[in-house]
N, C-alpha and C positions, 0 to 999 in steps of 0.2 A: 098370689092374687095378679092375675091377668092384667095386664097396661093396657088403658084406653086412653088417648088424647083427651087433654080437658080443654087448653086454647093456647092458640100461639097467636100472638098478637103484630102490630107493625109491620104486616107483610104487603110489600109493595102492590100496587096494582095490577091485576095478571094484564102481560101484554106491555107493560109500561117501558120502552125503550126509547130513549132521547135521543137527537141529534147526535148530542155529544157522545153519548156509546157508540152509535153505527160510525161514528168518524174515526174513532180509537180502536174500533173492530177491524176498520180497514185498515188503519196503518198496523197495526199490530198484526194481523192476519197476513199483509203482504209481507213483512220482516220474516213470519215464522213461514211462510212459503219458501221465502228465498232462502233462508236458512237452510232449509229442509233439502232445497234444489240445488245448493251450491255447488255441489261436484258437478251436477250435470249444465250450469249454466256458466259456471268461470269459464272465460277462454284459454288461462294457463293456469299450470302449478302453481298454489301462492307462493310457494317456496322456492321457485325455481331461479337461481340468479341468472342474468345477462348483461355481464359487463360491458358488450356492445351495445347499449341500449340505456345506459345508465342517466336518469334525470331526464327521459325523454317527455315533453309535453303530450297532451292529450291527444291522439290521433286516430286515425282509422284502424289503427295496428293495435293500440293499445287506447283504448276508450278513454281512460281517465289517468292516461300516462303512467310513467313506474318511476320506482325511487331510488336510493342511492346507490343500492346493488343492482339496480334494472329487474326487481320485481315487478309485477302486472300490479298496479294498485286496485283496479275494479277487483279481479282474482282475490286479493287480500282482503279488502274490504267485505266481499259475498262471503268468505270463509270465515271472517271476523263476527258476523253477525250471529254466529253459531255460539261463540263462548260469550258474548255481552248477552243476548238471549238467556243465555244457561246461568249467567251470573245474574239475572233479575229474578231468575225461579229461586234457585241456590243460595242466594242472599235474602230471600223473604220467606220463604217455605218454612226451614226451619225456625227462625224466630218466631214467625206467626204460629206454628204449630205450638212450642214451648211456651209463649207468653201467654196465648188463650186456653191453655191447662193453667197455668199458675194464676192468671186474674179469675178463672173461675173458682179456683179453689180457695183463692184470698177473698173473692168477695163473698163467696157464699157462708163461708164457716166462718170468717172475722176473725176475732180473739187470736193466740198466739201466731196460728198460722198465717192470718194476716199480718201482725206485727213483724214476721220474721221474712216474708217478702219484701215488705214495702222498706224495709230496713237494707235490704239488698238493692234493692231501686233506688234510694237517696244515695247510697254508695256509688253505684253506676252512673248516674246524671249529674255527679258532682264533679264530673270531668267533662270535656268537650266530647262529642262523638268522634268525630275524625280525630282527635288528639289520642283518645283510648284504642280506638281501632288500628291507629297509626303505630302505639306502643306494643300491642300486642302483636301485631305482624312483625315488628320488629325484633321483637323475640323468639317469636316461631321460625322466623326466615321468610323470605318472600317468596309467593307463590299463590295459585289461585286458591290451592285447597285452604292455605292458612288464613287467606284473606277471607273466603266464607266462613272458616272457624271464628275468626276477630268477629264477624259481624253477628253472628249468632250470639257471641257472648255478651254484646254490647245490647244489639237490636231487639231483643224478648221482652225488656223492661216497657216500651212503650207500649206493645201490645197488650201486656198484661195489667198495665196504670190503665188503661181505655177499657178493656173486660172488664177488669174490676169496676168501674165507675157504673158502668153498664147492670151489671149485677147487682150491685149495692140497691140499685131501684128495682130491678127485678124478683129481687127475693121476697120483699114486699107486698108485691102484687097478691091480689086476690085469689089468680089461679094457682099461683105456688102454693099459697095456703091452704088452698084447697086439695091441692094432692098430696102435702103434707099430713091434714086430716084424713085421709083416705089411705096413708100407710105406704105409700111409695116411698121407695129407698133415694137417699139423696145421689145416687147416679143418676136413677132414672130421671128425676126433677130436672138435675143439671143436661141432662142429655134429650129429654124430650120437651122441656119447656124453657130452660135458661138460655142456654147456647141458641137454639132456634132465635131466640128474641135478642140475644146479644149480639151476632155475629155479624149482622148488616154493617154496622159503622165501621167494623173490623176489615171486613174486604174492602171497603172504600179505602181505608186508610191503607191496606194495602198493596193495590193499586199506585197509589200516590207514592209510596214507600219504595216501589220499584225503581221510581226516575231518581231516587235517593242512592240506590242501590248499583244503578247503572252509572251515574255521574262518577261515585266512589272507586266504582271497578275501573273507567276509565283513568281518573285520577291518580289511583293508584298504579296502575301500567304505565303512565306518564312519569311515573315517579322511580318505576323501575322496581315498585313492592308490588305488584299484582301478576298478570301474567308475563310470563318471561320470554324474551324472544328466543327464536325466531317465530314464536307463535304469532300469529297474526291475531290481533286484539284493537279496536280504535283507539284505546288510548294509547298502547304502543306504537301504531303506527302514526299518531301525533308528535309522539316522541321521538321517534326516529327522523320525522322529517322536520323539525323546529330549528336545525341548524342549516336547513335547505331552505326556508320558508322564502325568502327574497329571489331565490332563484328557482323554483320549485316550487309555487305554490299548492300544487295541487296534490300535493302529497299529505299534506296536513286539514287542508280543505275540506276532502269530500269523505274522509271518516269524522271528521268534525260536525257536518253536515247530516251524517247517519246516526251519530249519537243523537244530535238536536232534536231529529226525525222518531226515534224509538223515545226518547223521552217525553216528547209531545205526545205520543200515543198511551203512554202511560199515566202520562199527566190529565189527560182527556179522560182516560176509563175513569179514574179516581174519582174527577170532578162528577163524570155521568153516574155513576154509582150511588155518589153521595145524593145526589137530584132524586135519583130514583126511591131511597133510602127516606128522603124527607117527604115523597111523594105519599110512601105507605105511611109516615107518621101521623099523618096530615087525614090520611084516606077515611 
């Protein structure tokens, strides 16, 4: 039987873009352009050591000063934006895909499938998020790949729980019951009816979750468990400058401000997408 869509509800109004989303797009778009053009706009090699200019304050030669080994802070900050943006994507996308898939199956089929996944969820959330991620990274060893793997092993549960809650309501709706009566397969119903109606809150949550991932990446880099020196990453840069914060405040300040601005962009995006979702639900 050829598939013909029945109904997809809760669509946001066409053209509904809030000012919050626009501000978020400007901030995130600016950082994306910065990351892509870092090689062209950075005034120096981010790893170039200049012992004659160690701890130099901001000046026309080094706009944001230099660090403890003479590396240009501006150049390192620009190149570090690549790592932190990559962390936001790599730390959110795998848990999003895995959690959404598990949440769909768990919520739609219920029974033993639901019980199995929910017991795994209960076991995972029994431990604090950062403690569990730190323990996994401690076992696997420091590094960006292991950090992303730890986030995936822990982060999927939040997406699964959110999607499951949506699916439990959607599977009882009239349009899903009609699709079942027409003989459509569970895969077709999940793909065409359930997923489109359940994905809105998940996308909004993913944008907000990117803030947590970015801060976790910076925090683990600060602790030496994430990006490893001499790789330019904002958390690593802050960690490098902590011993010199009184005499060279610029080493920590500017990477910190960069991390705050990127986090603000993702936070505004998540809030704006949530507003659009609520507008669609009440339309």
